[in-house]
C-alpha positions as CSV (number, residue, x, y, z in Angstrom):
1,M,0.0,-0.1,-0.1
2,A,2.6,2.4,0.9
3,N,4.4,1.9,-2.4
4,R,1.1,2.3,-4.3
5,A,0.7,5.9,-2.3
6,A,4.5,6.8,-3.2
7,I,3.7,6.3,-6.9
8,L,0.7,8.0,-6.8
9,K,2.4,10.9,-5.0
10,Q,5.3,11.1,-7.7
11,T,3.0,10.9,-10.3
12,L,0.9,13.9,-9.3
13,Q,4.1,15.9,-8.3
14,N,5.4,15.4,-11.8
15,S,2.2,16.6,-13.4
16,V,-0.5,18.9,-11.7
17,A,1.9,19.9,-9.0
18,L,4.8,20.6,-11.0
19,P,4.4,24.3,-11.8
20,L,3.9,24.7,-8.0
21,A,6.9,22.8,-6.8
22,Q,8.8,26.0,-5.7
23,V,5.6,27.4,-4.1
24,L,4.3,24.6,-2.7
25,P,7.1,21.9,-2.4
26,E,6.5,18.4,-0.6
27,V,8.4,19.8,2.5
28,V,6.0,22.4,3.2
29,L,2.8,20.6,2.4
30,Q,4.1,18.0,5.2
31,Q,4.9,21.2,7.5
32,L,1.3,22.5,7.1
33,L,0.2,18.7,7.7
34,E,2.1,18.6,11.1
35,E,0.9,22.2,12.3
36,Q,-2.6,20.9,12.1
37,G,-1.8,17.6,13.7
38,V,-2.7,15.6,10.9
39,K,-1.9,11.8,11.2
40,Y,-2.8,8.8,8.8
41,R,-2.1,5.4,8.6
42,Q,-0.8,3.5,5.6
43,T,-3.5,4.1,3.0
44,L,-3.7,4.7,-0.7
45,Y,-5.2,8.2,-0.2
46,T,-2.8,10.1,1.9
47,P,-3.1,14.0,2.4
48,I,-0.8,15.0,-0.2
49,V,-2.3,12.6,-2.8
50,V,-6.0,13.7,-2.0
51,L,-4.7,17.4,-2.3
52,W,-3.4,16.9,-5.9
53,A,-6.2,14.3,-6.9
54,W,-8.7,17.1,-5.8
55,V,-7.1,19.7,-7.8
56,C,-6.9,17.4,-10.9
57,Q,-10.5,16.7,-10.2
58,V,-11.4,20.7,-10.3
59,L,-9.3,21.2,-13.6
60,D,-11.0,18.2,-15.4
61,A,-13.9,18.4,-17.8
62,D,-15.5,15.8,-15.9
63,K,-15.3,16.5,-12.0
64,S,-17.1,13.4,-10.9
65,L,-15.7,11.3,-8.0
66,S,-15.6,8.3,-10.3
67,N,-13.5,9.9,-12.9
68,A,-11.0,10.8,-10.3
69,V,-10.7,7.3,-8.9
70,N,-10.3,5.9,-12.3
71,Q,-7.4,8.3,-13.1
72,V,-5.8,6.9,-10.1
73,M,-6.5,3.5,-11.3
74,A,-4.9,4.3,-14.7
75,W,-1.7,5.4,-12.9
76,L,-1.2,2.4,-11.0
77,A,-2.0,0.1,-13.8
78,A,0.5,1.8,-15.9
79,A,3.2,1.7,-13.2
80,G,2.4,-2.2,-13.1
81,Q,0.8,-2.0,-9.5
82,T,-2.4,-3.6,-8.1
83,V,-5.1,-1.6,-9.3
84,P,-7.7,-0.6,-6.3
85,S,-11.5,-0.8,-6.3
86,A,-13.5,1.4,-8.4
87,A,-15.6,2.2,-5.6
88,T,-15.4,5.9,-4.8
89,G,-16.0,5.7,-0.7
90,A,-12.3,5.6,0.2
91,Y,-11.2,8.8,-2.0
92,S,-14.5,10.3,-0.6
93,K,-13.9,10.0,3.0
94,A,-10.2,10.9,2.4
95,R,-11.2,14.3,1.1
96,K,-13.5,14.8,4.3
97,R,-10.6,13.9,6.6
98,L,-8.1,16.8,4.7
99,P,-8.4,19.7,7.2
100,L,-10.0,23.0,5.8
101,A,-7.1,24.9,7.8
102,V,-4.5,23.5,5.2
103,L,-6.3,24.5,2.3
104,K,-6.8,27.8,3.6
105,A,-3.1,28.1,4.3
106,L,-2.0,27.0,0.9
107,L,-4.0,29.7,-1.1
108,P,-2.2,32.5,0.5
109,R,1.0,31.2,-0.3
110,T,0.3,30.7,-4.3
111,A,-0.7,34.2,-4.2
112,V,2.5,35.8,-2.3
113,A,4.6,33.6,-4.7
114,L,2.9,34.9,-7.9
115,T,2.6,38.6,-6.9
116,A,6.4,38.4,-5.8
117,Q,7.3,37.9,-9.4
118,V,5.7,41.4,-10.5
119,K,8.4,43.9,-11.3
120,P,8.1,47.5,-10.0
121,E,7.6,48.8,-13.7
122,Q,4.6,46.3,-14.1
123,Q,2.8,47.8,-11.3
124,W,0.1,50.9,-11.5
125,C,2.4,53.8,-10.4
126,G,4.4,51.6,-8.4
127,R,1.6,50.6,-6.3
128,R,0.0,47.3,-5.9
129,V,-3.5,47.1,-7.2
130,K,-6.3,45.1,-5.1
131,A,-9.7,44.7,-6.7
132,Y,-12.5,43.1,-4.9
133,D,-16.1,41.9,-5.7
134,G,-18.8,39.4,-4.9
135,T,-20.5,36.4,-6.1
136,S,-22.7,33.8,-5.0
137,V,-22.3,30.1,-4.7
138,L,-25.1,27.5,-4.9
139,M,-24.9,24.1,-3.3
140,S,-26.6,20.5,-2.7
141,D,-30.0,21.0,-1.0
142,T,-29.5,19.1,2.3
143,L,-30.5,20.3,5.9
144,A,-27.0,20.7,6.9
145,N,-26.4,22.9,4.3
146,Q,-29.6,25.0,4.9
147,S,-28.9,25.4,8.4
148,V,-25.5,27.2,7.8
149,Y,-26.5,28.7,4.2
150,P,-30.0,29.2,3.9
151,Q,-31.6,29.6,0.4
152,H,-32.9,33.3,-0.7
153,S,-35.8,34.5,1.3
154,N,-37.9,34.8,-1.7
155,Q,-37.9,30.9,-2.4
156,K,-40.4,28.6,-0.6
157,A,-38.9,25.8,1.6
158,G,-38.1,22.8,-0.8
159,C,-37.9,24.9,-3.9
160,G,-34.4,26.7,-3.6
161,F,-30.9,25.8,-2.9
162,P,-28.7,26.7,0.0
163,L,-26.7,29.9,-0.8
164,A,-23.2,31.3,-0.1
165,K,-22.0,34.9,-0.7
166,V,-18.1,35.1,-1.8
167,V,-16.2,38.2,-1.8
168,V,-12.8,37.9,-3.2
169,W,-9.7,40.0,-3.9
170,F,-7.8,40.0,-6.9
171,C,-4.7,41.0,-7.9
172,G,-5.1,43.8,-10.5
173,T,-1.5,42.8,-12.4
174,T,-1.7,38.8,-12.3
175,G,-5.6,38.3,-11.7
176,A,-4.5,35.9,-8.9
177,V,-6.9,35.4,-5.9
178,L,-5.4,37.3,-2.8
179,E,-8.0,37.3,0.0
180,V,-11.3,35.7,0.3
181,A,-14.4,36.1,2.7
182,L,-17.4,33.7,3.0
183,A,-20.5,33.7,4.6
184,A,-24.4,33.2,4.3
185,F,-26.1,35.0,1.7
186,N,-27.9,37.0,4.0
187,T,-24.6,38.6,5.1
188,S,-24.1,42.0,3.9
189,E,-21.3,42.2,0.9
190,W,-20.0,45.1,2.9
191,Q,-19.2,43.2,6.1
192,L,-17.4,40.5,4.0
193,S,-15.4,43.0,2.4
194,R,-14.7,45.1,5.4
195,R,-13.3,41.9,7.0
196,L,-10.4,41.9,4.3
197,D,-9.3,45.7,5.1
198,A,-7.5,44.5,7.9
199,S,-4.7,43.0,5.6
200,L,-4.2,46.1,3.7
201,D,-0.5,47.5,3.4
202,P,0.3,51.1,2.8
203,E,1.6,50.4,-0.7
204,D,-1.9,48.9,-1.7
205,V,-4.3,50.6,-4.0
206,V,-8.0,49.4,-3.5
207,V,-10.3,49.5,-6.8
208,A,-14.1,48.3,-6.7
209,D,-17.3,49.6,-8.3
210,S,-19.9,51.9,-7.0
211,A,-21.2,49.9,-4.3
212,Y,-18.3,50.8,-2.3
213,G,-18.2,54.4,-3.2
214,T,-19.3,55.6,0.3
215,F,-17.8,57.7,3.1
216,V,-17.6,54.4,5.1
217,D,-15.5,52.5,2.7
218,L,-13.4,55.2,1.8
219,A,-12.4,55.9,5.5
220,L,-11.9,52.3,6.5
221,V,-9.1,52.0,3.7
222,C,-7.6,55.2,4.7
223,A,-7.5,53.6,8.6
224,A,-5.3,50.8,7.0
225,K,-3.1,53.4,5.5
226,A,-3.9,52.4,2.1
227,D,-5.6,54.3,-0.9
228,A,-8.8,53.6,-2.6
229,V,-10.2,54.3,-5.9
230,F,-14.1,53.8,-6.2
231,R,-16.9,54.7,-8.7
232,Q,-19.2,57.2,-6.8
233,H,-22.1,55.4,-5.1
234,H,-25.4,56.3,-7.2
235,A,-27.1,58.1,-4.3
236,R,-24.6,60.8,-3.6
237,R,-24.3,63.8,-6.2
238,C,-21.2,65.5,-7.1
239,D,-21.1,69.3,-7.4
240,V,-18.1,70.6,-9.6
241,R,-18.5,73.9,-8.1
242,K,-17.5,72.8,-4.7
243,G,-14.1,72.1,-3.2
244,K,-10.6,72.8,-4.9
245,K,-10.4,72.6,-8.8
246,L,-7.5,70.5,-9.8
247,G,-8.3,70.4,-13.5
248,I,-11.0,70.0,-15.8
249,G,-13.6,67.7,-14.2
250,D,-11.0,67.2,-11.6
251,H,-11.6,68.4,-7.7
252,L,-10.9,68.1,-4.4
253,V,-13.9,68.2,-2.0
254,Q,-14.6,67.3,2.0
255,W,-16.7,64.6,2.4
256,Q,-18.8,64.7,5.9
257,R,-19.4,61.8,8.0
258,P,-23.1,60.5,7.7
259,L,-25.4,61.1,10.5
260,Q,-26.5,57.6,10.7
261,C,-24.6,54.3,11.2
262,P,-24.9,51.9,8.2
263,L,-26.9,48.6,9.1
264,A,-23.6,46.6,8.3
265,M,-21.5,48.4,10.8
266,S,-21.6,48.5,14.6
267,A,-22.2,51.8,16.3
268,T,-18.7,51.5,17.8
269,D,-16.7,51.2,14.6
270,F,-18.6,53.9,12.9
271,A,-18.0,56.3,16.0
272,A,-14.2,55.6,15.1
273,L,-14.3,56.9,11.8
274,P,-13.1,60.7,11.1
275,T,-15.8,63.4,10.8
276,Q,-14.6,64.6,7.5
277,L,-12.4,63.1,4.4
278,A,-10.6,64.9,1.7
279,V,-11.8,63.1,-1.5
280,R,-10.8,63.7,-5.1
281,A,-13.4,63.3,-7.5
282,V,-12.8,63.0,-11.2
283,H,-15.2,62.6,-14.3
284,L,-14.0,60.1,-16.9
285,L,-15.2,59.6,-20.2
286,L,-14.2,55.9,-21.0
287,Q,-14.0,55.3,-24.6
288,Q,-13.0,51.9,-26.1
289,P,-13.4,50.7,-29.5
290,G,-16.7,48.4,-30.0
291,F,-18.7,49.7,-26.8
292,R,-20.6,52.6,-26.2
293,P,-18.8,55.9,-24.3
294,S,-19.2,55.5,-20.8
295,E,-19.2,58.4,-18.4
296,I,-18.4,57.8,-14.8
297,I,-17.2,59.8,-11.5
298,L,-14.3,58.2,-9.5
299,V,-13.7,58.9,-5.9
300,K,-10.5,58.4,-4.4
301,T,-8.1,59.5,-1.6
302,L,-5.2,59.8,-4.3
303,V,-5.4,63.4,-4.2
304,D,-1.9,64.2,-6.2
305,P,-3.0,65.1,-9.5
306,K,0.5,64.9,-11.0
307,R,1.5,61.6,-9.5
308,Y,-2.1,60.0,-10.4
309,P,-3.4,61.9,-13.7
310,K,-6.9,61.0,-15.3
311,A,-5.4,59.0,-17.9
312,K,-3.9,56.6,-15.3
313,L,-7.1,56.5,-13.3
314,A,-9.1,55.5,-16.3
315,A,-6.6,52.8,-17.0
316,L,-6.8,51.8,-13.5
317,Y,-10.6,51.7,-13.6
318,Q,-10.4,49.4,-16.6
319,R,-8.1,47.3,-15.2
320,R,-10.6,46.7,-12.2
321,W,-13.3,45.3,-14.7
322,C,-10.4,42.8,-16.0
323,A,-9.3,41.9,-12.4
324,T,-13.0,41.3,-11.2
325,E,-15.9,40.8,-13.5
326,V,-14.0,39.2,-16.0
327,N,-12.1,36.7,-13.6
328,F,-15.3,35.7,-11.7
329,K,-16.8,34.4,-15.0
330,P,-14.1,31.8,-15.5
331,L,-14.3,30.8,-11.9
332,E,-18.2,30.2,-12.2
333,T,-18.2,28.7,-15.4
334,T,-14.9,27.2,-16.7
335,L,-14.1,25.9,-13.1
336,Q,-17.7,25.3,-12.5
337,M,-17.7,27.0,-8.8
338,E,-21.2,28.5,-9.1
339,M,-22.8,25.1,-8.0
340,I,-20.9,22.9,-5.2
341,A,-22.5,19.3,-5.1
342,A,-21.2,18.8,-1.5
343,K,-23.6,17.8,1.4
344,T,-22.1,19.4,4.5
345,P,-20.7,22.9,5.0
346,D,-17.3,21.7,5.9
347,M,-17.1,20.2,2.5
348,V,-18.6,23.2,0.5
349,Q,-16.0,25.4,2.0
350,K,-13.1,23.0,1.2
351,A,-14.6,22.9,-2.3
352,I,-14.7,26.5,-2.8
353,W,-11.1,26.7,-1.5
354,I,-9.7,24.2,-3.8
355,H,-11.5,26.1,-6.7
356,L,-9.6,29.2,-5.8
357,L,-6.4,27.0,-5.5
358,A,-6.8,25.5,-8.8
359,Y,-7.5,28.9,-10.6
360,N,-4.6,30.2,-8.9
361,L,-2.4,27.3,-10.5
362,L,-3.7,28.3,-13.7
363,R,-2.9,32.1,-13.2
364,L,0.7,31.1,-12.4
365,L,0.9,29.2,-15.7
366,M,-0.6,32.2,-17.5
367,W,2.1,34.7,-15.8
368,Q,4.8,32.3,-17.0
369,A,3.5,32.2,-20.6
370,A,2.8,35.8,-20.6
371,Q,6.1,37.3,-19.8
372,P,8.3,35.9,-22.7
373,A,5.4,37.1,-25.1
374,Q,5.3,40.6,-23.2
375,V,1.8,40.4,-23.2
376,S,-0.7,41.1,-20.3
377,P,-1.7,37.8,-18.5
378,L,-5.1,39.6,-18.0
379,R,-5.7,39.1,-21.8
380,L,-5.0,35.2,-21.9
381,S,-7.8,32.8,-22.1
382,L,-8.2,30.7,-18.5
383,Q,-10.1,28.3,-20.3
384,G,-7.4,27.6,-23.0
385,T,-4.9,27.6,-20.5
386,R,-6.7,24.8,-18.6
387,Q,-7.0,22.8,-21.7
388,Q,-3.5,22.9,-22.5
389,F,-2.4,22.2,-19.4
390,N,-4.8,19.3,-19.1
391,Q,-3.4,17.8,-22.4
392,L,0.3,18.4,-21.4
393,R,-0.3,16.8,-17.9
394,P,0.5,13.1,-18.7
395,L,3.8,14.3,-20.6
């Protein structure tokens, strides 16, 4: 049995794990397992085998358990070993035993390793861009899932699926997933995004859509000593006659703290916000061939018009579209994260983190392919990368 497990581990490390050999070597994986107190007996599906077999399962077009087990059978048959049973029970139980904390620790390592390869000239104005947005994930309709992730309130009992809300921070340069917040669908998206503000660094620039263009979100980003560039919230009016004029359609205004505390925020945190905030409002006309011109207003804490001119701000907001709206589609459709076929909340979370880990693996491959060609990795096809990687994996 140990010999077969070693053969499987070597096969997976020479295929799906090969691009991540320097980021997630075996010694690092073993260390994480020891830190979590993971102990296992002599078994075919060791934790490392299960990890990479699960990533293969996500990357494959056929994501069924039986297909994953059949791959294991084919690898062992090619190595001249005894072929195990085609039953999926052993592999399914091994996935349940894999700790969620291990998966949560692996994703940031891949993101850090990928962003570390970004050169200063590839960054936006020498700053690191983080773009965030939210989506929803369906899952199997079981009592356990409904208790933690209840279905939408507009649906009758038995006529809907449990629903989770996910907020993801993407790297604006590489497209990699940096941070993740997960909760039930009835949790506010602002609550999830504000959990991630604590991980901001002073060199970060946060970009998001108009849902975040409020005084509270700008002030929270400033409290983390970072900067924000948001599209102005639809409920706020912008009067160009007020404030200090910095240029055509560019002025500096003072925003006052709202009188009422938002529902998604505690009174204590709201009282800790400053009473006013210097905000730069810029009118932009985005023009792109093949699309209708779009006029937007950006509000930001980047108040220096010389270092951050309007043209660079327009390019930054277009980068946000590629880093969030475009990237969520491959996650939901190509990797099929929009529907998780898991019966317990613990397995739902594990499946989501495995999908994100597989996504970062593809992003690493796209970055490695884009650099010699001198093109943006955000312009490459994630589906095409997955297809080519699956074809080359056996080699």
